[in-house]
Each structure stands twice: as C-alpha cells, then as structure tokens.
C-alpha positions as CSV (number, residue, x, y, z in Angstrom):
1,M,89.7,155.2,82.2
2,G,91.0,153.0,79.6
3,A,94.5,154.4,79.8
4,V,94.4,153.7,83.6
5,L,93.2,150.2,83.1
6,L,96.1,149.6,80.5
7,I,98.5,150.9,83.0
8,F,97.2,148.6,85.8
9,V,97.3,145.6,83.3
10,K,100.8,146.5,82.4
11,F,102.0,146.5,86.2
12,L,100.1,143.1,86.6
13,I,102.0,141.7,83.7
14,Q,105.4,142.9,85.3
15,I,104.3,141.3,88.6
16,I,103.5,138.0,86.8
17,V,106.9,138.2,84.9
18,V,109.0,138.8,88.2
19,S,107.0,136.1,89.8
20,G,108.1,133.8,86.9
21,I,111.7,134.6,87.5
22,I,111.3,134.2,91.2
23,Y,110.0,130.8,90.6
24,F,112.9,129.8,88.2
25,V,115.7,131.3,90.2
26,S,114.4,130.2,93.6
27,G,114.0,126.6,92.3
28,R,117.6,126.6,91.1
29,L,118.9,127.8,94.4
30,I,117.1,125.3,96.5
31,G,118.1,122.4,94.4
32,S,116.7,119.6,92.4
33,S,113.7,117.3,93.3
34,I,111.7,119.9,95.0
35,N,108.1,119.9,95.7
36,F,106.0,121.7,93.2
37,V,103.1,122.8,95.3
38,R,105.4,124.0,98.2
39,R,107.4,126.0,95.7
40,V,104.3,127.8,94.1
41,L,102.9,128.5,97.5
42,S,106.3,130.0,98.7
43,V,106.5,132.2,95.5
44,V,103.0,133.4,95.6
45,I,103.0,134.3,99.5
46,S,106.3,135.7,98.9
47,V,105.3,138.0,95.9
48,T,102.1,139.1,97.7
49,L,103.5,140.0,101.0
50,T,106.5,141.8,99.5
51,S,104.7,143.7,97.1
52,F,102.0,145.0,99.6
53,V,104.9,146.1,101.7
54,Y,106.7,147.6,98.8
55,W,103.6,149.5,97.7
56,Y,102.4,150.6,101.3
57,S,105.9,151.9,102.2
58,Y,107.3,153.5,98.9
59,L,105.2,153.1,95.8
60,R,102.0,154.8,96.9
61,H,104.1,157.9,97.4
62,T,105.3,158.1,93.9
63,D,104.0,158.2,90.3
64,F,105.3,154.6,89.3
65,L,102.4,153.9,87.1
66,S,103.7,156.6,84.7
67,E,107.3,155.4,84.8
68,S,108.5,153.1,82.0
69,M,109.4,149.4,82.9
70,V,113.1,149.9,82.4
71,Q,112.8,152.9,84.8
72,T,111.2,150.9,87.5
73,M,113.1,147.7,87.1
74,T,116.5,149.8,87.5
75,E,115.6,151.7,90.7
76,V,117.6,150.6,93.8
77,S,114.1,150.1,95.7
78,T,112.9,147.7,93.1
79,L,116.1,145.5,93.3
80,I,115.6,145.4,96.9
81,W,112.0,144.4,96.5
82,I,113.1,141.5,94.2
83,G,115.8,140.4,96.3
84,S,113.5,140.4,99.3
85,M,110.9,138.6,97.3
86,L,113.7,135.7,96.4
87,L,115.0,135.5,99.9
88,I,111.4,135.2,101.5
89,S,110.1,132.5,98.9
90,M,113.2,130.2,99.8
91,L,112.4,131.0,103.6
92,L,108.8,130.2,103.2
93,Y,110.0,126.9,101.4
94,L,112.2,125.9,104.2
95,V,109.3,126.3,106.8
96,F,107.0,124.3,104.6
97,E,110.0,121.5,104.4
98,L,110.4,121.8,108.2
99,F,106.8,121.2,109.5
100,D,106.1,118.4,106.6
101,S,106.8,115.3,108.5
102,S,105.5,113.0,106.0
103,G,108.3,113.7,103.5
104,I,106.2,113.9,100.4
105,A,109.1,114.6,98.2
106,S,108.1,112.4,95.4
107,G,104.9,114.2,94.5
108,D,106.4,115.5,91.4
109,R,107.7,112.3,90.1
110,R,104.2,110.6,90.8
111,H,102.4,113.3,88.8
112,G,104.8,113.2,85.8
113,Q,104.3,116.0,83.3
114,K,100.8,117.0,84.2
115,S,99.6,120.6,84.0
116,I,99.7,123.0,86.6
117,L,96.1,123.2,87.3
118,L,95.7,119.4,87.1
119,R,98.5,118.9,89.6
120,L,97.0,121.4,92.3
121,R,93.6,119.7,91.9
122,S,95.2,116.4,92.4
123,Y,97.1,117.7,95.3
124,W,94.0,118.9,96.9
125,R,92.2,115.8,96.5
126,Q,94.8,113.9,98.0
127,Q,95.2,116.1,100.9
128,K,91.4,116.2,101.6
129,R,91.2,112.3,101.4
130,L,94.5,111.9,103.7
131,R,92.9,114.3,106.3
132,Q,89.6,111.9,106.0
133,V,91.7,108.9,106.6
134,L,93.7,110.1,109.5
135,K,90.4,111.4,111.1
136,I,89.0,107.8,110.8
137,A,92.2,106.5,112.3
138,V,92.2,109.0,115.3
139,T,88.4,108.4,115.8
140,N,88.9,104.7,116.1
141,G,91.7,105.3,118.7
142,V,94.5,104.0,116.8
143,V,97.0,106.5,118.0
144,Q,95.9,105.8,121.9
145,T,96.2,102.1,121.5
146,I,99.2,101.9,119.3
147,K,101.5,103.4,122.2
148,Y,100.4,100.4,124.5
149,A,100.5,97.4,122.1
150,R,102.7,95.2,124.4
151,Q,100.0,93.6,126.6
152,R,97.7,91.1,125.1
153,E,94.6,93.1,125.9
154,N,95.9,96.1,124.3
155,E,97.0,94.3,121.2
156,K,93.6,93.2,120.7
157,E,92.4,96.9,121.1
158,L,94.8,98.0,118.5
159,A,93.8,95.0,116.0
160,I,90.2,96.2,116.3
161,A,91.1,99.9,115.9
162,L,93.2,99.0,112.8
163,R,90.5,96.5,111.3
164,K,87.8,99.3,111.8
165,T,90.0,102.0,110.2
166,L,90.7,100.0,107.4
167,E,87.0,99.1,106.9
168,Q,85.7,102.5,107.0
169,C,88.6,103.7,104.6
170,G,87.3,101.2,102.3
171,G,88.4,100.4,98.6
172,I,92.4,99.9,98.7
173,F,92.4,99.9,102.4
174,I,90.2,96.9,102.7
175,K,92.3,94.8,100.0
176,F,95.5,96.2,102.1
177,G,94.0,94.6,105.3
178,Q,93.1,91.4,103.6
179,V,96.8,91.2,102.2
180,L,98.0,91.7,105.7
181,S,95.8,89.0,107.1
182,T,98.2,86.5,105.2
183,R,101.2,87.9,106.7
184,K,101.3,85.3,109.4
185,E,105.0,85.5,109.7
186,L,104.9,89.2,111.0
187,F,101.7,89.4,112.7
188,S,100.2,87.6,115.9
189,P,97.2,85.5,115.6
190,I,95.1,88.2,117.4
191,F,95.7,90.5,114.4
192,I,95.1,87.9,111.8
193,D,92.0,86.9,113.2
194,E,90.6,90.5,113.2
195,L,92.0,91.4,109.8
196,E,90.5,88.2,108.3
197,R,87.2,89.6,109.1
198,L,87.5,92.4,106.4
199,Q,85.2,91.4,103.4
200,Q,84.7,93.7,100.3
201,S,81.6,93.5,98.2
202,V,82.3,94.2,94.6
203,R,79.4,94.8,92.1
204,P,80.0,93.3,88.4
205,L,80.5,95.4,85.6
206,Q,77.4,96.3,83.5
207,P,77.1,94.7,80.1
208,E,77.5,97.9,78.3
209,Q,80.7,98.6,80.2
210,V,82.1,95.0,79.3
211,T,81.4,95.5,75.7
212,K,83.0,99.2,75.7
213,I,86.1,97.6,77.1
214,L,86.2,94.6,74.5
215,E,85.6,97.1,71.7
216,H,88.6,99.3,73.1
217,A,90.9,96.4,73.8
218,L,90.5,93.8,71.0
219,P,92.4,94.4,67.6
220,K,89.2,93.2,66.0
221,P,85.5,93.5,66.4
222,V,84.2,91.4,69.1
223,D,82.0,89.4,66.6
224,E,85.2,88.3,64.9
225,V,87.0,87.2,67.9
226,F,84.4,85.4,69.9
227,T,81.6,83.1,68.5
228,T,80.3,83.4,72.2
229,F,80.6,85.6,75.1
230,H,78.9,85.3,78.4
231,M,78.0,88.5,79.7
232,E,77.6,87.1,83.5
233,P,81.0,87.0,85.0
234,L,82.5,84.0,86.5
235,A,84.0,86.1,89.2
236,A,84.2,89.6,90.1
237,A,87.0,91.3,92.2
238,S,88.1,94.8,92.9
239,I,90.7,94.9,90.2
240,G,89.0,93.1,87.4
241,Q,86.4,90.4,86.7
242,V,86.4,87.1,84.6
243,H,84.0,86.0,81.8
244,K,83.8,82.7,80.0
245,A,83.8,83.0,76.0
246,R,84.6,80.8,73.0
247,L,86.8,81.8,70.3
248,K,86.3,81.6,66.3
249,N,88.5,78.6,66.4
250,Y,86.2,77.0,69.1
251,D,88.8,77.2,71.7
252,E,87.0,77.7,75.0
253,V,88.8,80.8,77.1
254,V,88.4,82.9,79.9
255,V,88.6,86.8,79.5
256,K,90.0,88.7,82.2
257,L,89.0,92.4,82.1
258,L,90.5,95.3,84.1
259,R,87.9,97.8,85.8
260,P,87.9,100.9,83.8
261,E,88.1,103.0,87.0
262,V,90.8,100.9,88.8
263,K,93.5,103.0,87.5
264,G,92.3,106.2,88.8
265,I,91.6,104.7,92.4
266,M,95.0,103.3,92.4
267,R,96.6,106.8,91.5
268,D,94.6,108.3,94.4
269,D,94.2,105.8,97.3
270,L,97.6,104.1,96.9
271,D,99.5,107.4,97.4
272,I,97.2,108.1,100.5
273,L,97.7,104.4,101.9
274,E,101.4,105.1,101.7
275,E,101.0,108.4,103.4
276,F,98.8,106.7,106.1
277,A,101.7,104.3,106.7
278,N,104.2,106.9,106.9
279,W,102.1,108.6,109.4
280,L,101.3,105.6,111.5
281,T,105.2,104.6,111.4
282,S,105.9,108.2,112.6
283,K,103.5,107.4,115.7
284,S,104.8,104.2,116.9
285,T,108.1,102.1,117.3
286,W,105.9,99.1,116.9
287,A,104.8,99.9,113.4
288,E,108.4,101.2,112.4
289,S,109.8,97.9,113.8
290,L,107.3,95.8,112.0
291,G,108.0,97.6,108.7
292,F,104.6,98.8,108.3
293,R,105.8,101.6,105.7
294,E,107.5,99.0,103.7
295,L,104.4,96.5,103.9
296,A,102.4,99.4,102.5
297,G,104.9,100.4,99.7
298,G,105.3,96.7,98.7
299,F,101.5,96.4,98.4
300,A,101.2,99.5,96.4
301,D,103.9,98.4,94.0
302,G,102.5,95.3,93.5
303,L,98.9,96.5,93.0
304,R,100.1,99.1,90.5
305,E,101.8,96.2,88.6
306,E,98.3,94.5,88.7
307,T,96.5,97.0,87.2
308,H,98.8,96.5,84.0
309,L,97.5,93.0,82.6
310,D,100.3,93.0,80.0
311,I,102.6,92.4,82.9
312,E,100.6,89.4,84.1
313,V,100.8,88.0,80.5
314,R,104.6,88.5,80.4
315,N,104.8,86.9,83.9
316,T,102.9,84.0,82.9
317,L,104.9,83.3,79.7
318,Q,108.2,83.8,81.6
319,V,107.1,81.0,84.2
320,T,105.7,78.8,81.5
321,N,109.2,78.9,79.5
322,A,111.0,78.4,82.5
323,L,109.1,75.2,83.4
324,A,109.2,73.8,79.9
325,K,111.7,71.1,80.5
326,S,110.7,70.4,84.3
327,D,110.4,67.0,85.5
328,Y,107.5,68.2,87.8
329,K,104.6,68.6,85.5
330,V,102.0,71.5,86.3
331,R,99.9,73.0,83.9
332,I,99.5,76.8,83.1
333,P,96.9,77.9,81.1
334,K,97.8,79.0,77.5
335,I,97.8,82.8,76.9
336,Y,96.4,84.1,73.6
337,T,98.6,87.0,73.1
338,Q,97.3,88.2,70.0
339,Y,94.1,89.3,71.9
340,S,95.7,90.3,75.2
341,D,97.0,93.9,76.2
342,E,97.1,95.9,79.5
343,D,93.3,95.9,79.9
344,I,92.4,92.4,79.0
345,I,93.8,88.8,79.0
346,V,92.5,86.0,76.9
347,M,93.6,82.7,78.2
348,E,92.8,79.0,77.9
349,Y,89.7,77.8,80.0
350,V,90.8,74.8,82.1
351,R,88.3,72.5,83.6
352,G,89.0,71.7,87.4
353,K,88.4,72.7,91.0
354,S,90.4,74.4,93.5
355,V,92.4,72.4,95.9
356,A,90.4,73.8,98.7
357,E,87.1,72.2,97.2
358,G,88.9,69.2,95.7
359,A,88.0,66.3,98.0
360,S,85.5,64.7,95.5
361,E,88.2,65.1,92.8
362,F,90.8,63.4,94.7
363,K,88.5,60.6,95.3
364,R,87.0,60.4,91.9
365,L,90.5,60.3,90.1
366,S,92.3,58.2,92.8
367,I,94.8,60.9,93.0
368,D,97.6,60.4,95.7
369,R,97.4,63.4,97.8
370,R,100.9,63.4,99.0
371,Q,102.3,62.8,95.5
372,F,100.1,65.7,94.3
373,A,101.3,68.1,97.1
374,Q,105.1,67.0,96.3
375,T,104.5,67.8,92.6
376,I,103.4,71.3,93.5
377,L,106.2,71.9,95.8
378,Y,109.0,70.6,93.8
379,S,107.8,72.9,91.0
380,F,108.0,75.7,93.4
381,F,111.5,74.8,94.4
382,E,112.5,74.6,90.9
383,Q,111.2,78.0,90.3
384,M,112.6,79.4,93.2
385,L,116.2,77.9,93.3
386,F,116.9,77.5,89.7
387,S,114.7,79.5,87.5
388,G,114.7,82.5,89.6
389,I,111.2,83.5,88.6
390,F,108.3,82.0,90.7
391,H,104.5,82.3,91.4
392,A,104.1,84.5,94.6
393,D,100.6,83.9,95.6
394,P,100.1,80.1,95.8
395,H,96.9,80.4,97.9
396,P,94.2,77.6,97.4
397,G,92.2,79.5,95.0
398,N,95.0,79.7,92.5
399,I,95.9,75.9,92.7
400,Y,93.4,73.8,90.9
401,I,92.9,69.8,90.0
402,D,92.6,69.4,86.2
403,E,89.4,67.1,86.1
404,T,90.5,65.4,83.3
405,D,93.9,63.9,84.3
406,G,94.3,65.2,88.0
407,A,97.4,67.4,87.3
408,P,98.0,70.4,89.2
409,I,97.0,73.8,87.4
410,L,98.8,77.1,88.4
411,L,96.4,80.2,88.0
412,D,96.9,84.1,88.2
413,F,100.4,85.2,87.6
414,G,99.7,88.8,88.7
415,A,102.0,88.3,91.6
416,V,105.5,87.1,90.5
417,G,108.7,87.1,92.3
418,R,112.2,87.0,90.8
419,L,115.3,86.0,92.7
420,G,119.0,86.5,91.7
421,T,121.8,83.9,91.6
422,T,123.0,85.1,95.2
423,Q,119.5,84.9,96.5
424,Q,118.8,81.2,94.9
425,E,122.2,80.2,96.6
426,G,121.2,81.8,99.8
427,L,117.7,80.0,100.1
428,K,119.4,76.8,99.2
429,L,121.6,77.1,102.1
430,F,118.8,78.3,104.3
431,L,116.8,75.0,103.5
432,M,119.8,73.0,104.1
433,G,120.6,74.6,107.4
434,I,117.1,74.0,108.5
435,Q,117.1,70.5,107.6
436,Q,120.6,69.8,108.9
437,N,119.8,71.7,112.1
438,D,123.1,73.8,111.7
439,S,123.1,77.3,112.6
440,S,126.4,77.9,110.8
441,I,125.0,77.0,107.6
442,L,121.8,78.9,108.2
443,Y,123.7,82.0,109.1
444,D,125.7,81.7,106.0
445,G,122.4,81.4,104.1
446,L,120.8,84.4,105.7
447,M,123.7,86.6,105.0
448,L,123.0,86.1,101.4
449,L,119.4,87.0,101.8
450,V,119.6,90.1,103.8
451,E,120.7,93.8,103.0
452,K,123.7,95.6,104.8
453,A,125.0,92.3,106.3
454,N,128.6,93.3,106.9
455,H,128.3,94.5,110.5
456,V,126.7,91.6,111.9
457,E,128.3,89.9,114.8
458,R,128.3,86.1,113.5
459,A,128.6,84.6,117.0
460,R,125.5,86.5,118.7
461,M,123.3,85.8,115.5
462,E,124.3,82.1,115.5
463,Q,123.3,81.9,119.0
464,A,119.9,83.5,118.3
465,I,119.5,80.9,115.3
466,D,120.3,78.2,117.7
467,Q,117.5,79.2,119.9
468,I,115.0,79.1,117.1
469,L,116.4,75.6,116.0
470,L,115.9,74.4,119.4
471,K,112.3,75.3,119.4
472,I,111.6,73.1,116.3
473,S,113.9,70.1,117.1
474,Y,112.3,66.8,118.1
475,V,108.9,67.5,116.6
476,D,107.1,65.5,113.8
477,R,106.6,68.6,111.6
478,I,108.5,71.8,111.4
479,P,105.8,74.4,111.8
480,T,106.8,76.7,108.8
481,E,104.9,79.8,109.7
482,E,106.5,79.8,113.3
483,L,109.9,79.2,111.9
484,I,109.7,82.0,109.3
485,H,108.2,84.6,111.7
486,S,111.0,83.9,114.3
487,L,113.6,84.3,111.5
488,F,112.0,87.7,110.4
489,T,112.1,88.6,114.1
490,V,115.6,87.8,114.5
491,V,116.8,89.6,111.3
492,R,114.9,92.6,112.3
493,D,116.3,92.6,115.9
494,F,119.8,92.7,114.5
495,G,119.0,95.7,112.4
496,L,118.8,93.9,109.1
497,A,116.2,93.5,106.5
498,F,115.6,90.9,103.8
499,Y,115.7,91.9,100.2
500,P,112.4,92.5,99.2
501,S,112.4,89.6,96.5
502,V,113.4,87.3,99.5
503,G,110.7,88.5,101.9
504,L,108.4,87.7,99.2
505,A,109.8,84.2,98.6
506,L,109.3,83.5,102.3
507,R,106.0,84.8,102.6
508,S,105.2,82.7,99.6
509,L,106.5,79.7,101.3
510,V,104.3,80.2,104.3
511,T,101.2,80.6,102.0
512,L,102.2,77.5,100.0
513,D,102.5,75.4,103.2
514,G,99.0,76.3,104.1
515,T,97.7,75.3,100.8
516,L,99.8,72.0,100.8
517,R,98.4,71.1,104.3
518,I,94.9,71.5,102.8
519,I,95.9,68.9,100.2
520,E,97.9,66.6,102.8
521,P,97.4,67.6,106.4
522,Q,100.7,65.7,107.4
523,F,102.7,67.3,104.6
524,D,106.1,68.9,105.8
525,I,107.8,71.3,103.6
526,F,111.2,70.9,105.1
527,T,111.2,67.1,105.1
528,E,110.4,67.1,101.4
529,A,113.2,69.8,100.9
530,K,115.6,67.3,102.1
531,D,114.3,64.6,99.5
532,F,114.4,67.4,96.6
533,S,117.9,68.3,97.4
534,S,119.0,64.6,97.1
535,A,117.0,64.0,94.1
536,Y,118.5,67.1,92.6
537,M,122.2,66.4,93.8
538,R,121.9,62.7,92.2
539,A,120.7,64.1,88.9
540,A,123.3,66.7,88.8
541,F,125.9,64.0,89.4
542,L,124.4,61.5,86.8
543,K,123.9,64.1,84.0
544,P,127.3,63.9,82.6
545,F,126.6,60.1,82.0
546,K,123.1,60.7,80.6
547,E,123.9,63.6,78.2
548,P,127.5,63.0,77.4
549,M,127.4,65.1,74.2
550,A,125.7,68.3,76.0
551,T,128.4,67.9,78.8
552,K,131.2,67.9,76.4
553,E,129.8,71.1,74.4
554,R,129.4,72.8,78.1
555,L,133.1,71.9,78.8
556,Q,134.2,73.2,75.3
557,E,132.5,76.6,76.0
558,E,134.0,76.8,79.5
559,L,137.5,76.1,78.2
560,S,137.1,78.5,75.5
561,M,136.4,81.2,77.9
562,L,139.2,79.8,80.5
563,I,142.2,79.8,77.9
564,P,142.8,83.5,77.2
565,T,143.0,83.8,80.9
566,L,145.3,80.6,81.5
567,R,147.5,82.0,78.6
568,K,148.2,85.3,80.7
569,M,148.9,83.5,84.1
570,P,152.5,82.7,83.6
571,R,153.2,86.5,82.8
572,R,151.0,87.8,85.7
573,V,152.6,85.3,88.2
574,D,156.2,86.6,87.0
575,Q,155.0,90.3,87.4
576,L,153.9,89.5,90.8
577,I,157.0,87.9,91.8
578,Q,158.9,91.0,90.5
579,R,156.7,93.3,92.5
580,V,157.3,91.2,95.8
581,E,161.1,91.1,95.2
582,S,161.3,95.0,94.7
583,G,159.0,95.7,97.8
584,K,156.4,97.4,95.5
585,I,153.2,95.7,96.9
586,I,151.3,97.9,98.8
587,L,148.0,97.2,100.6
588,H,145.8,99.9,99.8
589,H,142.1,100.6,101.0
590,D,140.1,103.4,99.3
591,I,137.3,104.9,101.1
592,F,136.0,106.0,97.9
593,S,136.0,102.8,96.1
594,D,132.4,102.1,97.5
595,E,129.8,104.3,95.7
596,H,127.8,105.2,98.7
597,N,130.9,106.3,100.7
598,A,132.2,108.4,97.9
599,R,128.8,110.0,97.5
600,F,128.5,110.6,101.2
601,I,132.1,112.3,101.3
602,T,131.6,114.6,98.2
603,Q,128.0,115.7,99.4
604,L,129.5,116.1,103.0
605,F,132.5,118.4,101.5
606,S,130.5,120.3,98.9
607,R,128.2,121.4,101.8
608,F,131.0,122.2,104.1
609,V,132.4,124.6,101.3
610,L,129.1,126.2,100.9
611,L,128.8,126.7,104.6
612,L,132.4,128.3,104.7
613,V,131.5,130.4,101.7
614,G,128.4,131.6,103.3
615,I,130.0,132.3,106.7
616,T,132.9,134.1,105.0
617,F,130.2,136.3,103.0
618,G,128.6,137.1,106.3
619,I,131.9,138.0,108.2
620,I,133.0,140.2,105.4
621,S,129.8,141.8,104.9
622,V,129.4,142.5,108.6
623,A,133.0,144.0,108.6
624,L,132.2,146.2,105.6
625,L,129.1,147.7,107.4
626,A,131.3,148.4,110.6
627,I,134.0,150.1,108.6
628,S,131.3,152.3,106.4
629,Q,129.9,153.7,109.8
630,F,133.3,155.5,110.3
631,I,133.6,156.7,106.7
632,H,131.8,160.0,105.8
633,D,132.7,160.3,102.3
634,S,130.6,159.6,99.3
635,Y,132.1,156.1,98.3
636,A,130.8,154.9,101.9
637,V,127.4,154.0,100.0
638,Y,129.3,151.6,97.9
639,L,130.6,149.8,100.9
640,N,127.1,149.5,102.3
641,T,125.8,148.2,99.1
642,A,128.4,145.4,98.8
643,A,127.9,144.7,102.4
644,Y,124.1,144.1,102.1
645,L,124.7,142.2,98.8
646,G,127.1,139.9,100.8
647,L,124.7,139.4,103.5
648,F,121.9,138.5,101.0
649,L,124.2,135.9,99.4
650,C,125.1,134.5,102.7
651,A,121.3,134.2,103.5
652,I,120.7,132.4,100.4
653,L,123.6,130.0,100.9
654,L,122.5,129.3,104.5
655,V,118.7,128.8,103.6
656,R,120.0,126.4,100.8
657,L,121.9,124.3,103.0
658,S,119.1,124.0,105.7
659,I,116.6,122.8,103.1
660,Q,119.2,120.1,101.7
661,A,119.8,118.9,105.5
662,L,115.9,118.7,106.3
663,R,115.6,116.6,103.0
664,S,118.4,114.4,103.9
665,M,117.2,113.7,107.3
666,K,113.7,112.7,105.9
667,Q,115.5,110.5,103.4
C-alpha cells in the first residue's frame, strides 16, 4: 500500500512540475503584462482536461506507474500530451481575454509582489464586491434609464438612479458622488441637485485607536511631544480626523490622523469604483462622452494620494515656498515636519472662521470684502500662472479669516495641481481671450491646454468659440460656471480633451468663483483678471528700474549662455549658404521621428512578420501531410512528425497574435 502511495505521489509531483513548465512557457509565448489569475486558471483547466483525456485514452491501458520518469517523459504520447496542454492553455487564455470586456489588464501591477494565495483571495473579494455593485446599479435602473438620458424627465430618472446606486454602495462611492456634485462644468443642475443630497456619517476614532496611531507615528513618546492632547476630535471625515493639542514649547497645534483602515478600503473599493466606471462607460455613449471613466480614475488617483499624509506635507511646503515673496499675502499654517509622516500631520493651529460663516468677522474687523476676495484670487492666479503649483480645492471650508488681523488663511493641501510652463502660457492666453472677447486668442490658448491639438480645424473651432463668447457678451458679470461648462463641451465635441492638470485648474476656478461670490456676491473673476494682468505687466515693465542690480545679473547670465551659440553663427551661416549653392538642401520628413508612430509601425511590422511565419508553417505542414499520404516507406513517419510540429507552431503563433490584437483593442 505504501509503495502504491509513493508511486502516486511521484506521479503527482510530475504533474506539478509539468504544470509549472506550462505556466512559464505559456507566459513567455503569450507576452508580457498578462493577467495572473487568467494565466493560472488557463493552466489548471488545461492540465486537468488533457491529463484526464490522456489517462482515459492511453495511460489506463499501460503500466505507467512502474516506468521511470525519464521513460515516461520521452514517449511520443507524453510529448503530444504536453504540447496539447500548452496549446489548450493558450487557447483558454484567449477565451478569457475575449470575454473580459472590462479590460482588467493592470491587476498584476496593482497587487505588486503579493503571494499567489493573497492575490487569488484579493481577486475573489474584488469580484464579489464588483458583482454586488453592478447588481445594485441594475436594480436601481441605471442601465435602463442611461439609454434615454436625452429628455429632461429621463435625465431626472438617471440622476436619481445614479444617486441611489452610489448611496447604497456606500464608502468611497458616496465620496465620489459628493465630488461629482461639485463638477458643475460637466453635469446639468438636475444631476448636481441630486448628487448634493449624498451624505456620509462617519464615526470618530476611539481614544485607544488615536493613542495607538500616535505611538506608532511619532518619533518620541506622546507625553514627550505634547503637553496636552484633546481626544475629542475637532472634525471627523472618511479619510482622517483632526485633534487639537499643545506642544512642549507651548505652540498650539492641530493633529491630523489617518484612519488605520482607510488604506485597505482604498485598495479594494477604488479598484471596484474604476471597474464600475468602465462598465458604465461601456453601456452608454453619454457616460463615455462625459468622460466618466476618466472622472473615476482621476478621483481614485487623488484619493490614493490623500492616504499618504506626507504628500500633503510636501504640497503645503511647496505652496508656502512658492508664495514666500508674493505681494498677495495669504497665511498658510506652519507644518511641524519633525512630527509628521504618512499617517500624521502636526501643523499650526490658526484661529479663525470659514468665509462661509464669516459675516460677523468681516464686520468686527471692518474687512473690505472685495479687497479680501481680490487678495485670494490674485494669490491663486500667481499660483497657477507663475509658480505652477496651486491649491486645487478652494471651497469655502478651506479658506478662513484670521481672527487677529483679517488675513485670508488657506487650509488642506491634500489636493494640489501642477501646471507646466506651456500650460501656464495657455491659461494666460485663455484669460486674455475671454476678457478681450477674442476667439482667436482664446483658440491659441486652448491649443496649449488640450491633448492632440494638431488635427483641429481652426475656422470651425473659432466659430464655436465665437458662439460661446456671444452668449456671455453684454452682461454685468461673466458666468464662470456656464463658461467653463461650455468650453468643456466644445473641446469634447471636437474630439479633444484637456490635460488632466488643466482640467483640474479650470474646475478649481469654478470652485473658487463660488467661494469668492460667498465673500462678495458681485465679484467677477474675469474682470479682476484684467486688472491682475495690467498690474503684472506694469510690474514686469518697471522691474528693471526698481531692481537694476538683479536685472544686470540676469542679463549677464543670459548673455553667458548665448555667447557660445553666437560665436558659432557665422560658421553655420556659411555652411548653410554652401549647401544651398551645391543643391544639397533637402526637405526630409521622417515618419519614424515621432516616437508613437515609430512604435506603432514597429509593432505592426513585427506582427505582420509573425503572421507570415505562422501561415508559412501552416502551408508547409499541410503540404507535408498531403505528400506523406502518397509515401508508403518508413520515413513517411518523419514527414508526419514534422508536419504536425509545424501545425503546432502555427497554432501557437496565431493564438499569440490573437491575444495581442485583443489587448491592443482594449487599450
């Protein structure tokens, strides 16, 4: 009995070894970046199916258990079994790829280097949660109403269905809905009103949880850092909560703590949210044109960043340093970096009130509301247009009035945007074009702010921009929200998209406009933008006269960089003239000069070569099989072997090409 058991164990080990080989070889043949779970399922099903067929049709009639491993592995039937196993595993992977419309190709990258069991468990948990979310969406009628969202009454039904779905899914989905309710440039008032009804109740952390976080995050024991720490939070949210405390040097501070379970929630529900957005986009052209998938992706990326408080610390320090020499004084709380890390922020406690509740403060301190709003706006313009890093969430709760001197205070730098030099220049032209009511300037600005701007018909787009400008002409105040919404619509209609950082900046302007109108109801961003531009140009013109030494040093630096180029100019001009005279100037356009074109052509050519090789193997193999039918000598078996091997290689190549083609279509 023991000997038989040992033989079966040996056979099982052989199966496992063969499975490992199939797993490795099939992965190499299919290509890189393949989905781990599909690959494992393909191999398991293939090994199980082919092993059963091999045993039922052949092995059970032999005494294979008494044979050595070398004998078993060198038999022709075994080689056919292993080859069939490899081919079937690849075909099964192709089937899984074909029927997976959501394109979950990044699962391996998300899970990093987890063990196989943890990855399988995570995958199963995600799929269960995804099925639950989709069931809620279908039950609430999202699929039915989304097809008819053109009419007003159907749009109302869709808004209700979407709100109920997000509400019942809970957690991150509710927060996503709350963020969507601020996107007035994309959604109609019907959706905004419905999504604003989403509320999320969050229980504060227990005192023992707070103590545990502090002990883990602080570099010293709690009583060596704080003289007092109030366990009752000032505020509690879904990501973290804030406490008041006093340091050993008697500085009053607030301590922001990250909830211990939040990273696990992000890992699970944010992935599910993105899959839900993919599914919704696949069901509706409305959701696709709205960029619902991109909205969910941007929200997920931003929220993942917010779960690392050290990023918020860095953002705060960057904006603080960028505004250090600004003429528009706004206060930013000091960060105590020695006590802050990815789970905790210790910052200065500022005394003040939110601008939304600051009517009494404006009156008590005799603050000029327009001047206060102007200072905030000019500071944001300086952040966006010159520093390139800006506060991306300027809602009323993040802008306070200092109760001592009435200065604006900026809070919460968890969301920060960054604009490159080109985008800064585009925004300047954008504001200038609106103020001067000039579609040509506005077009030039937009072309610096959008992706893939080369194929746009300028005349048609300028005409569309003209229509927008006509809508906002001859009015006392330019409606920022309506203007931004119209520009997003035009850009989308022309098959373009704003760079993510630009879209964030424009949405921030809409949020800021609403905040500033709480401070001063008659405040107009674009009228003030004209004054800001005039003041900036005047300051730039007078700067050489006010700071002659700094101007001299700057000119010296610029000249020192130009001199080497200027010295080469006569020789280069002479060489150019010689080439013109000899007729050697040739206009040359290389399609491979563009990296994307070169990659596309290279991939297309390599796949075409693989296709030709596969077809050639197939044709030659079929020819060899046909020839072998007319040969009755013993060497005909070699022709048959070569033919079947060629057909096997042909099938492998064609399956690989099919998988690559499906993957490219999804991307």
